[in-house]
MDTraj code that builds the backbone (N, CA, C; nanometers):
import mdtraj as md
import numpy as np

residues = "UNK UNK UNK UNK UNK UNK UNK UNK UNK UNK UNK UNK UNK UNK UNK UNK UNK UNK UNK UNK UNK UNK UNK UNK UNK UNK UNK UNK UNK UNK UNK UNK UNK UNK UNK UNK UNK UNK UNK UNK UNK UNK UNK UNK UNK UNK UNK UNK UNK UNK UNK UNK UNK UNK UNK UNK UNK UNK UNK UNK UNK UNK UNK UNK UNK UNK UNK UNK UNK UNK UNK UNK UNK UNK UNK UNK UNK UNK UNK UNK UNK UNK UNK UNK UNK UNK UNK UNK UNK UNK UNK UNK UNK UNK UNK UNK UNK UNK UNK UNK UNK UNK UNK UNK UNK UNK UNK UNK UNK UNK UNK UNK UNK UNK UNK UNK UNK UNK UNK UNK UNK UNK UNK UNK UNK UNK UNK UNK UNK UNK UNK UNK UNK UNK UNK UNK UNK UNK UNK UNK UNK UNK UNK UNK UNK UNK UNK UNK UNK UNK UNK UNK UNK UNK UNK UNK UNK UNK UNK UNK UNK UNK UNK UNK UNK UNK UNK UNK UNK UNK UNK UNK UNK UNK UNK UNK UNK UNK UNK UNK UNK UNK".split()
xyz = np.array([
    [24.2856, 6.4139, 15.6247],
    [24.3405, 6.3998, 15.7581],
    [24.3804, 6.5372, 15.8096],
    [24.3631, 6.5528, 15.9390],
    [24.3973, 6.6796, 16.0034],
    [24.4674, 6.6529, 16.1348],
    [24.5730, 6.7299, 16.1601],
    [24.6434, 6.7264, 16.2878],
    [24.6168, 6.8573, 16.3614],
    [24.5624, 6.8468, 16.4813],
    [24.5409, 6.9619, 16.5686],
    [24.6537, 6.9618, 16.6706],
    [24.7466, 7.0551, 16.6565],
    [24.8616, 7.0614, 16.7460],
    [24.8332, 7.1572, 16.8609],
    [24.8350, 7.1032, 16.9818],
    [24.8048, 7.1816, 17.0997],
    [24.9266, 7.2329, 17.1733],
    [25.0436, 7.2164, 17.1176],
    [25.1652, 7.2577, 17.1862],
    [25.1761, 7.4094, 17.1947],
    [25.2489, 7.4553, 17.2951],
    [25.2716, 7.5984, 17.3117],
    [25.3996, 7.6447, 17.2420],
    [25.4606, 7.5554, 17.1636],
    [25.5754, 7.5951, 17.0814],
    [25.5789, 7.5082, 16.9570],
    [25.6426, 7.5613, 16.8557],
    [25.6599, 7.4887, 16.7300],
    [25.7805, 7.3964, 16.7398],
    [25.7799, 7.2954, 16.6541],
    [25.8927, 7.2032, 16.6388],
    [25.9258, 7.1261, 16.7663],
    [25.8236, 7.0969, 16.8443],
    [25.8440, 7.0211, 16.9669],
    [25.8351, 6.8710, 16.9441],
    [25.8387, 6.7985, 17.0524],
    [25.8388, 6.6532, 17.0470],
    [25.7062, 6.5954, 16.9981],
    [25.5948, 6.6556, 17.0382],
    [25.4648, 6.6067, 16.9900],
    [25.4527, 6.6295, 16.8396],
    [25.4972, 6.7453, 16.7943],
    [25.4932, 6.7747, 16.6507],
    [25.5813, 6.6763, 16.5730],
    [25.6952, 6.6422, 16.6294],
    [25.7830, 6.5464, 16.5632],
    [25.7105, 6.4130, 16.5433],
    [25.6421, 6.3659, 16.6480],
    [25.5725, 6.2367, 16.6376],
    [25.4591, 6.2399, 16.5353],
    [25.3800, 6.3464, 16.5354],
    [25.2699, 6.3499, 16.4378],
    [25.3250, 6.3635, 16.2964],
    [25.4345, 6.4372, 16.2798],
    [25.4957, 6.4466, 16.1465],
    [25.5472, 6.3109, 16.1007],
    [25.5990, 6.2320, 16.1931],
    [25.6464, 6.0974, 16.1620],
    [25.5274, 6.0093, 16.1211],
    [25.4190, 6.0191, 16.1951],
    [25.3001, 5.9379, 16.1666],
    [25.2354, 5.9755, 16.0335],
    [25.2461, 6.1017, 15.9950],
    [25.1795, 6.1505, 15.8734],
    [25.2771, 6.1786, 15.7587],
    [25.3991, 6.1326, 15.7718],
    [25.5003, 6.1570, 15.6687],
    [25.4530, 6.1031, 15.5336],
    [25.4612, 6.1877, 15.4315],
    [25.4228, 6.1531, 15.2940],
    [25.2742, 6.1206, 15.2791],
    [25.1934, 6.1710, 15.3701],
    [25.0479, 6.1548, 15.3629],
    [24.9874, 6.2946, 15.3553],
    [24.8951, 6.3131, 15.2625],
    [24.8293, 6.4425, 15.2487],
    [24.7457, 6.4711, 15.3744],
    [24.7738, 6.5846, 15.4389],
    [24.7013, 6.6217, 15.5596],
    [24.7105, 6.7716, 15.5817],
    [24.6240, 6.8202, 15.6673],
    [24.6225, 6.9609, 15.7075],
    [24.6686, 6.9679, 15.8524],
    [24.7566, 7.0612, 15.8825],
    [24.8037, 7.0820, 16.0197],
    [24.7535, 7.2167, 16.0688],
    [24.6941, 7.2164, 16.1860],
    [24.6488, 7.3387, 16.2514],
    [24.7290, 7.3565, 16.3797],
    [24.7984, 7.4677, 16.3897],
    [24.8711, 7.5033, 16.5113],
    [24.7764, 7.5886, 16.5955],
    [24.7158, 7.5296, 16.6959],
    [24.6169, 7.6024, 16.7752],
    [24.6759, 7.7262, 16.8399],
    [24.8038, 7.7206, 16.8768],
    [24.8707, 7.8344, 16.9393],
    [24.8681, 7.9586, 16.8504],
    [24.8685, 7.9386, 16.7211],
    [24.8732, 8.0501, 16.6269],
    [24.7351, 8.1036, 16.5911],
    [24.6335, 8.0580, 16.6623],
    [24.4967, 8.1027, 16.6409],
    [24.4387, 8.1496, 16.7730],
    [24.3489, 8.2443, 16.7646],
    [24.2826, 8.2915, 16.8854],
    [24.1566, 8.2087, 16.9067],
    [24.1564, 8.1357, 17.0169],
    [24.0392, 8.0579, 17.0556],
    [24.0033, 8.0997, 17.1974],
    [23.8985, 8.1764, 17.2078],
    [23.8578, 8.2251, 17.3398],
    [23.7900, 8.1123, 17.4176],
    [23.8015, 8.1161, 17.5500],
    [23.7329, 8.0158, 17.6318],
    [23.5815, 8.0273, 17.6139],
    [23.5149, 7.9177, 17.6368],
    [23.3697, 7.9171, 17.6218],
    [23.3040, 7.9952, 17.7350],
    [23.1984, 8.0672, 17.7012],
    [23.1091, 8.1261, 17.8001],
    [22.9869, 8.0358, 17.7983],
    [22.9700, 7.9575, 17.9021],
    [22.8695, 7.8522, 17.9048],
    [22.7284, 7.9097, 17.9151],
    [22.6485, 7.8839, 17.8131],
    [22.5092, 7.9282, 17.8140],
    [22.4152, 7.8104, 17.7883],
    [22.4609, 7.6915, 17.8239],
    [22.3782, 7.5727, 17.8008],
    [22.2462, 7.5792, 17.8753],
    [22.2421, 7.6460, 17.9893],
    [22.1218, 7.6475, 18.0710],
    [22.0608, 7.7872, 18.0803],
    [22.1038, 7.8758, 17.9926],
    [22.0514, 8.0128, 17.9909],
    [21.9357, 8.0219, 17.8915],
    [21.8543, 8.1241, 17.9073],
    [21.7422, 8.1449, 17.8139],
    [21.7903, 8.1846, 17.6754],
    [21.8996, 8.2604, 17.6694],
    [21.9520, 8.3024, 17.5385],
    [22.0515, 8.1990, 17.4860],
    [22.0721, 8.2000, 17.3563],
    [22.1672, 8.1087, 17.2926],
    [22.3100, 8.1552, 17.3188],
    [22.4041, 8.0711, 17.2766],
    [22.5437, 8.1120, 17.2812],
    [22.5610, 8.2356, 17.1948],
    [22.6432, 8.3264, 17.2390],
    [22.6707, 8.4482, 17.1637],
    [22.7773, 8.4214, 17.0593],
    [22.7738, 8.4984, 16.9504],
    [22.8822, 8.4914, 16.8539],
    [23.0112, 8.5354, 16.9237],
    [23.1195, 8.4702, 16.8887],
    [23.2485, 8.5009, 16.9498],
    [23.3417, 8.5481, 16.8394],
    [23.4049, 8.6608, 16.8624],
    [23.4945, 8.7183, 16.7632],
    [23.6352, 8.6627, 16.7836],
    [23.6590, 8.5440, 16.7251],
    [23.7901, 8.4817, 16.7305],
    [23.8045, 8.3907, 16.6095],
    [23.9044, 8.3047, 16.6092],
    [23.9327, 8.2184, 16.4936],
    [23.8616, 8.0837, 16.4998],
    [23.7841, 8.0600, 16.6035],
    [23.7315, 7.9260, 16.6253],
    [23.6425, 7.8758, 16.5120],
    [23.5460, 7.9530, 16.4714],
    [23.4524, 7.9005, 16.3706],
    [23.5248, 7.8632, 16.2419],
    [23.6203, 7.9418, 16.2002],
    [23.6987, 7.9074, 16.0807],
    [23.7703, 7.7736, 16.1008],
    [23.8293, 7.7538, 16.2180],
    [23.8972, 7.6278, 16.2490],
    [23.7983, 7.5125, 16.2566],
    [23.6838, 7.5369, 16.3174],
    [23.5829, 7.4324, 16.3310],
    [23.5305, 7.3887, 16.1944],
    [23.5079, 7.4826, 16.1047],
    [23.4615, 7.4478, 15.9697],
    [23.5665, 7.3655, 15.8959],
    [23.6931, 7.3984, 15.9145],
    [23.8008, 7.3191, 15.8552],
    [23.8050, 7.1798, 15.9192],
    [23.7892, 7.1744, 16.0487],
    [23.7861, 7.0490, 16.1235],
    [23.6786, 6.9553, 16.0680],
    [23.5611, 7.0100, 16.0387],
    [23.4504, 6.9282, 15.9890],
    [23.4795, 6.8639, 15.8541],
    [23.5711, 6.9190, 15.7773],
    [23.6034, 6.8662, 15.6440],
    [23.6836, 6.7361, 15.6486],
    [23.7371, 6.7008, 15.7645],
    [23.8306, 6.5887, 15.7742],
    [23.7701, 6.4743, 15.8549],
    [23.7902, 6.3530, 15.8042],
    [23.7355, 6.2355, 15.8723],
    [23.8350, 6.1686, 15.9670],
    [23.9643, 6.1888, 15.9455],
    [24.0664, 6.1308, 16.0321],
    [24.1395, 6.2456, 16.1002],
    [24.1373, 6.2428, 16.2337],
    [24.1867, 6.3551, 16.3133],
    [24.2953, 6.3085, 16.4102],
    [24.3956, 6.3928, 16.4243],
    [24.5039, 6.3676, 16.5187],
    [24.5018, 6.4792, 16.6224],
    [24.4772, 6.4418, 16.7478],
    [24.4775, 6.5356, 16.8595],
    [24.6149, 6.5209, 16.9250],
    [24.6948, 6.6266, 16.9186],
    [24.8365, 6.6190, 16.9543],
    [24.8647, 6.7221, 17.0636],
    [24.9131, 6.6735, 17.1792],
    [24.9346, 6.7653, 17.2905],
    [25.0468, 6.7170, 17.3824],
    [25.1245, 6.8100, 17.4330],
    [25.2126, 6.7746, 17.5436],
    [25.1263, 6.7457, 17.6670],
    [25.1816, 6.6736, 17.7599],
    [25.1152, 6.6495, 17.8873],
    [25.1461, 6.7685, 17.9776],
    [25.0490, 6.8573, 17.9937],
    [25.0660, 6.9771, 18.0767],
    [24.9897, 6.9581, 18.2069],
    [25.0603, 6.9494, 18.3153],
    [24.9991, 6.9307, 18.4462],
    [24.8983, 6.8161, 18.4422],
    [24.9397, 6.7088, 18.3736],
    [24.8665, 6.5824, 18.3680],
    [24.7357, 6.5929, 18.2894],
    [24.7291, 6.6893, 18.2005],
    [24.6137, 6.7043, 18.1126],
    [24.6587, 6.7552, 17.9777],
    [24.5600, 6.7811, 17.8923],
    [24.5913, 6.8367, 17.7601],
    [24.6246, 6.9847, 17.7734],
    [24.6857, 7.0392, 17.6717],
    [24.7199, 7.1818, 17.6723],
    [24.5931, 7.2667, 17.6768],
    [24.6065, 7.3886, 17.7266],
    [24.4932, 7.4809, 17.7319],
    [24.4366, 7.5112, 17.5945],
    [24.5243, 7.5218, 17.4938],
    [24.4791, 7.5509, 17.3583],
    [24.3855, 7.4409, 17.3080],
    [24.4244, 7.3156, 17.3279],
    [24.3417, 7.2045, 17.2815],
    [24.2148, 7.1927, 17.3657],
    [24.2266, 7.2182, 17.4947],
    [24.1083, 7.2125, 17.5820],
    [24.0068, 7.3174, 17.5409],
    [24.0515, 7.4397, 17.5106],
    [23.9588, 7.5427, 17.4632],
    [23.8907, 7.5001, 17.3335],
    [23.9674, 7.4380, 17.2428],
    [23.9094, 7.3929, 17.1163],
    [23.7960, 7.2932, 17.1424],
    [23.8213, 7.1967, 17.2295],
    [23.7194, 7.0960, 17.2581],
    [23.6045, 7.1542, 17.3395],
    [23.6339, 7.2399, 17.4367],
    [23.5276, 7.3012, 17.5164],
    [23.4268, 7.3753, 17.4296],
    [23.4735, 7.4363, 17.3250],
    [23.3828, 7.5129, 17.2383],
    [23.2858, 7.4226, 17.1617],
    [23.3101, 7.2919, 17.1617],
    [23.2127, 7.2015, 17.0996],
    [23.0756, 7.2172, 17.1638],
    [23.0701, 7.2513, 17.2920],
    [22.9411, 7.2699, 17.3600],
    [22.8558, 7.3720, 17.2876],
    [22.9199, 7.4748, 17.2369],
    [22.8492, 7.5793, 17.1624],
    [22.7937, 7.5231, 17.0315],
    [22.8707, 7.4404, 16.9641],
    [22.8311, 7.3901, 16.8326],
    [22.7375, 7.2698, 16.8419],
    [22.7315, 7.2060, 16.9562],
    [22.6313, 7.1025, 16.9793],
    [22.4904, 7.1616, 16.9736],
    [22.4795, 7.2891, 17.0038],
    [22.3495, 7.3568, 17.0084],
    [22.3271, 7.4524, 16.8916],
    [22.4160, 7.4508, 16.7966],
    [22.4066, 7.5401, 16.6800],
    [22.3279, 7.4680, 16.5704],
    [22.2144, 7.5228, 16.5337],
    [22.1250, 7.4589, 16.4358],
    [22.1845, 7.4482, 16.2964],
    [22.2924, 7.5167, 16.2696],
    [22.3562, 7.5068, 16.1375],
    [22.4271, 7.3733, 16.1186],
    [22.4523, 7.3019, 16.2283],
    [22.5303, 7.1791, 16.2215],
    [22.4544, 7.0642, 16.2881],
    [22.4665, 6.9465, 16.2302],
    [22.4211, 6.8251, 16.2981],
    [22.5473, 6.7656, 16.3604],
    [22.5871, 6.8247, 16.4709],
    [22.7178, 6.8014, 16.5311],
    [22.7461, 6.6528, 16.5512],
    [22.6588, 6.5834, 16.6209],
    [22.6873, 6.4432, 16.6532],
    [22.6873, 6.3556, 16.5278],
    [22.6046, 6.3861, 16.4300],
    [22.6083, 6.3100, 16.3047],
    [22.7410, 6.3322, 16.2331],
    [22.7898, 6.4550, 16.2334],
    [22.9198, 6.4841, 16.1722],
    [23.0325, 6.4123, 16.2459],
    [23.0246, 6.4088, 16.3781],
    [23.1302, 6.3460, 16.4572],
    [23.1331, 6.1942, 16.4360],
    [23.0191, 6.1333, 16.4103],
    [23.0133, 5.9880, 16.3891],
    [23.0913, 5.9449, 16.2653],
    [23.1219, 6.0379, 16.1777],
    [23.1968, 6.0080, 16.0552],
    [23.3475, 6.0127, 16.0783],
    [23.3898, 6.0464, 16.1995],
    [23.5309, 6.0760, 16.2249],
    [23.6005, 5.9665, 16.3054],
    [23.7316, 5.9561, 16.2801],
    [23.8206, 5.8676, 16.3554],
    [23.9270, 5.9543, 16.4196],
    [23.9664, 5.9176, 16.5402],
    [24.0640, 5.9990, 16.6134],
    [24.1841, 5.9173, 16.6578],
    [24.2991, 5.9821, 16.6466],
    [24.4254, 5.9343, 16.7008],
    [24.4730, 6.0406, 16.7987],
    [24.5405, 5.9987, 16.9047],
    [24.5904, 6.0924, 17.0052],
    [24.7399, 6.0695, 17.0234],
    [24.8138, 6.1798, 17.0286],
    [24.9565, 6.1757, 17.0605],
    [24.9798, 6.2672, 17.1804],
    [25.0389, 6.2111, 17.2843],
    [25.0710, 6.2849, 17.4069],
    [25.2187, 6.2609, 17.4374],
    [25.2885, 6.3668, 17.4743],
    [25.4285, 6.3529, 17.5149],
    [25.4457, 6.4217, 17.6497],
    [25.5064, 6.3502, 17.7433],
    [25.5351, 6.4041, 17.8755],
    [25.6708, 6.3549, 17.9210],
    [25.7051, 6.3874, 18.0444],
    [25.8380, 6.3515, 18.0918],
    [25.8371, 6.2845, 18.2280],
    [25.7902, 6.3543, 18.3305],
    [25.8096, 6.3055, 18.4650],
    [25.6903, 6.3410, 18.5523],
    [25.6321, 6.2487, 18.6264],
    [25.6643, 6.1076, 18.6322],
    [25.6358, 6.0385, 18.4986],
    [25.6785, 5.9161, 18.4890],
    [25.6710, 5.8397, 18.3649],
    [25.5369, 5.8604, 18.2942],
    [25.5376, 5.9233, 18.1762],
    [25.4127, 5.9521, 18.1069],
    [25.3383, 5.8275, 18.0592],
    [25.4092, 5.7153, 18.0458],
    [25.3418, 5.5917, 18.0035],
    [25.2366, 5.5519, 18.1076],
    [25.2506, 5.6046, 18.2289],
    [25.1522, 5.5840, 18.3352],
    [25.0747, 5.7128, 18.3615],
    [25.1469, 5.8238, 18.3813],
    [25.0814, 5.9479, 18.4242],
    [24.9934, 6.0105, 18.3156],
    [25.0104, 5.9729, 18.1891],
    [24.9245, 6.0267, 18.0824],
    [24.8003, 5.9414, 18.0589],
    [24.7930, 5.8258, 18.1227],
    [24.6773, 5.7380, 18.0997],
    [24.5428, 5.8025, 18.1363],
    [24.5345, 5.8819, 18.2454],
    [24.4068, 5.9498, 18.2698],
    [24.3674, 6.0449, 18.1557],
    [24.4646, 6.1074, 18.0912],
    [24.4341, 6.1945, 17.9774],
    [24.3836, 6.1110, 17.8593],
    [24.4443, 5.9966, 17.8364],
    [24.3960, 5.9085, 17.7301],
    [24.2521, 5.8675, 17.7595],
    [24.2244, 5.8375, 17.8846],
    [24.0882, 5.8024, 17.9238],
    [23.9932, 5.9205, 17.9023],
    [24.0390, 6.0418, 17.9320],
    [23.9560, 6.1602, 17.9091],
    [23.9229, 6.1734, 17.7605],
    [24.0229, 6.1561, 17.6734],
    [23.9950, 6.1600, 17.5303],
    [23.8933, 6.0527, 17.4925],
    [23.9074, 5.9334, 17.5483],
    [23.8133, 5.8253, 17.5197],
    [23.6712, 5.8671, 17.5566],
    [23.6532, 5.9251, 17.6737],
    [23.5206, 5.9705, 17.7162],
    [23.4667, 6.0803, 17.6241],
    [23.5518, 6.1738, 17.5892],
    [23.5105, 6.2829, 17.4987],
    [23.4648, 6.2250, 17.3658],
    [23.5461, 6.1386, 17.3076],
    [23.5124, 6.0814, 17.1767],
    [23.3859, 5.9970, 17.1845],
    [23.3701, 5.9179, 17.2896],
    [23.2477, 5.8398, 17.3063],
    [23.1258, 5.9299, 17.3143],
    [23.1381, 6.0392, 17.3874],
    [23.0253, 6.1301, 17.4072],
    [22.9751, 6.1885, 17.2753],
    [23.0671, 6.2241, 17.1878],
    [23.0254, 6.2870, 17.0610],
    [23.0190, 6.1884, 16.9449],
    [23.0623, 6.0638, 16.9658],
    [23.0486, 5.9630, 16.8619],
    [23.1691, 5.9432, 16.7720],
    [23.2834, 6.0003, 16.8062],
    [23.4055, 5.9816, 16.7279],
    [23.4666, 5.8460, 16.7623],
    [23.5113, 5.7739, 16.6612],
    [23.5803, 5.6466, 16.6847],
    [23.7234, 5.6752, 16.7292],
    [23.7611, 5.6236, 16.8453],
    [23.8965, 5.6404, 16.8976],
    [23.9787, 5.5225, 16.8488],
    [24.0711, 5.5472, 16.7557],
    [24.1467, 5.4404, 16.6926],
    [24.2652, 5.3963, 16.7777],
    [24.3491, 5.4926, 16.8190],
    [24.4720, 5.4540, 16.8885],
    [24.5378, 5.5773, 16.9491],
    [24.6404, 5.5536, 17.0298],
    [24.7159, 5.6632, 17.0903],
    [24.8631, 5.6250, 17.1009],
    [24.9447, 5.7296, 17.1110],
    [25.0871, 5.7157, 17.1401],
    [25.1163, 5.8043, 17.2610],
    [25.1871, 5.7487, 17.3570],
    [25.2391, 5.8284, 17.4677],
    [25.3905, 5.8257, 17.4549],
    [25.4487, 5.9425, 17.4345],
    [25.5930, 5.9531, 17.4235],
    [25.6547, 6.0105, 17.5496],
    [25.7813, 5.9797, 17.5703],
    [25.8541, 6.0338, 17.6865],
    [25.9633, 6.1264, 17.6355],
    [25.9486, 6.2541, 17.6663],
    [26.0469, 6.3550, 17.6251],
    [26.0163, 6.4851, 17.6968],
    [26.1159, 6.5713, 17.7029],
    [26.0995, 6.7028, 17.7620],
    [26.1684, 6.8073, 17.6750],
    [26.2991, 6.7985, 17.6672],
    [26.3764, 6.8956, 17.5902],
    [26.3588, 6.8706, 17.4400],
    [26.3848, 6.9725, 17.3578],
    [26.3726, 6.9543, 17.2130],
    [26.4500, 6.8324, 17.1637],
    [26.3865, 6.7579, 17.0763],
    [26.4414, 6.6377, 17.0113],
    [26.4651, 6.5207, 17.1054],
    [26.4272, 6.5319, 17.2303],
    [26.4454, 6.4213, 17.3232],
    [26.3581, 6.3010, 17.2850],
    [26.2527, 6.3245, 17.2073],
    [26.1657, 6.2151, 17.1641],
    [26.2427, 6.1133, 17.0801],
    [26.3534, 6.1550, 17.0218],
    [26.4341, 6.0635, 16.9409],
    [26.4895, 5.9479, 17.0244],
    [26.4887, 5.9606, 17.1576],
    [26.5355, 5.8540, 17.2467],
    [26.4242, 5.7542, 17.2808],
    [26.2987, 5.7881, 17.2475],
    [26.1852, 5.7011, 17.2808],
    [26.1548, 5.6092, 17.1627],
    [26.2247, 5.4971, 17.1586],
    [26.2132, 5.4071, 17.0433],
    [26.0732, 5.3485, 17.0287],
    [26.0027, 5.3250, 17.1386],
    [25.8680, 5.2668, 17.1266],
    [25.7689, 5.3664, 17.0663],
    [25.7787, 5.4940, 17.1047],
    [25.6904, 5.5952, 17.0457],
    [25.7218, 5.6134, 16.8973],
    [25.8491, 5.6159, 16.8624],
    [25.8888, 5.6302, 16.7219],
    [25.8427, 5.5100, 16.6396],
    [25.8566, 5.3921, 16.6970],
    [25.8146, 5.2699, 16.6268],
    [25.6641, 5.2727, 16.6001],
    [25.5871, 5.3157, 16.6984],
    [25.4415, 5.3206, 16.6812],
    [25.4015, 5.4269, 16.5796],
    [25.4683, 5.5421, 16.5793],
    [25.4398, 5.6457, 16.4792],
    [25.4689, 5.5927, 16.3391],
    [25.5781, 5.5180, 16.3246],
    [25.6103, 5.4569, 16.1944],
    [25.5055, 5.3538, 16.1539],
    [25.4588, 5.2766, 16.2495],
    [25.3543, 5.1781, 16.2224],
    [25.2258, 5.2464, 16.1763],
    [25.1868, 5.3534, 16.2455],
    [25.0698, 5.4307, 16.2023],
    [25.0884, 5.4774, 16.0590],
    [25.2082, 5.5286, 16.0295],
    [25.2356, 5.5803, 15.8958],
    [25.2153, 5.4715, 15.7908],
    [25.2673, 5.3541, 15.8155],
    [25.2514, 5.2434, 15.7199],
    [25.1037, 5.2074, 15.7020],
    [25.0312, 5.1966, 15.8124],
    [24.8890, 5.1611, 15.8063],
    [24.8081, 5.2698, 15.7361],
    [24.8349, 5.3954, 15.7689],
    [24.7605, 5.5050, 15.7070],
    [24.7883, 5.5151, 15.5581],
    [24.9141, 5.4936, 15.5196],
    [24.9481, 5.4951, 15.3777],
    [24.8761, 5.3841, 15.3037],
    [24.8743, 5.2645, 15.3616],
    [24.8095, 5.1524, 15.2932],
    [24.6582, 5.1695, 15.2874],
    [24.5997, 5.2393, 15.3863],
    [24.4542, 5.2599, 15.3831],
    [24.4123, 5.3724, 15.2907],
    [24.5055, 5.4631, 15.2568],
    [24.4710, 5.5713, 15.1653],
    [24.4989, 5.5375, 15.0207],
    [24.5716, 5.4283, 14.9957],
    [24.5981, 5.3841, 14.8595],
    [24.4754, 5.3100, 14.8093],
    [24.4248, 5.3556, 14.6970],
    [24.3025, 5.2925, 14.6432],
    [24.3325, 5.2280, 14.5124],
])
top = md.Topology()
chain = top.add_chain()
for i, resn in enumerate(residues, 1):
    res = top.add_residue(resn, chain, resSeq=i)
    for name in ("N", "CA", "C"):
        top.add_atom(name, md.element.get_by_symbol(name[0]), res)
traj = md.Trajectory(xyz[None], top)
């Protein structure tokens, strides 16, 4: 299992929820903020291939490919995912065309969970277009979209007041623990 944290700070509300969901479960956490991921230079319709990019993306992408259960974790920034997470996903366009990988076959082996935390207007409504965007992204590449949590919080630790988000994270934890026990 892998958690991709798209927050622009550590120890935030989204991180709290994913830690709750993955408590006592072996997983890898990637803090996208602590890695350099350059925006994509789109060459899908150019004669030349995508150029090599000198950043941390390929190392992160290779680690990403090792995991079958993925958690995409982001605050609701201007009614979308964080820039860090968007850059990570945008770069998939480059790897869809990279002959070293059978990108869509690899993605078909994966399951995705999404955690989004926002504040105002009510994120239980205003984050739904982002959930739909994740659904479209996952459908396009063949990832199974398992479930999502939308939390309501702004200031540090404010997520502790969102009992429904906490309850769902605990439920995920119980289900994930029981599915990993063999």
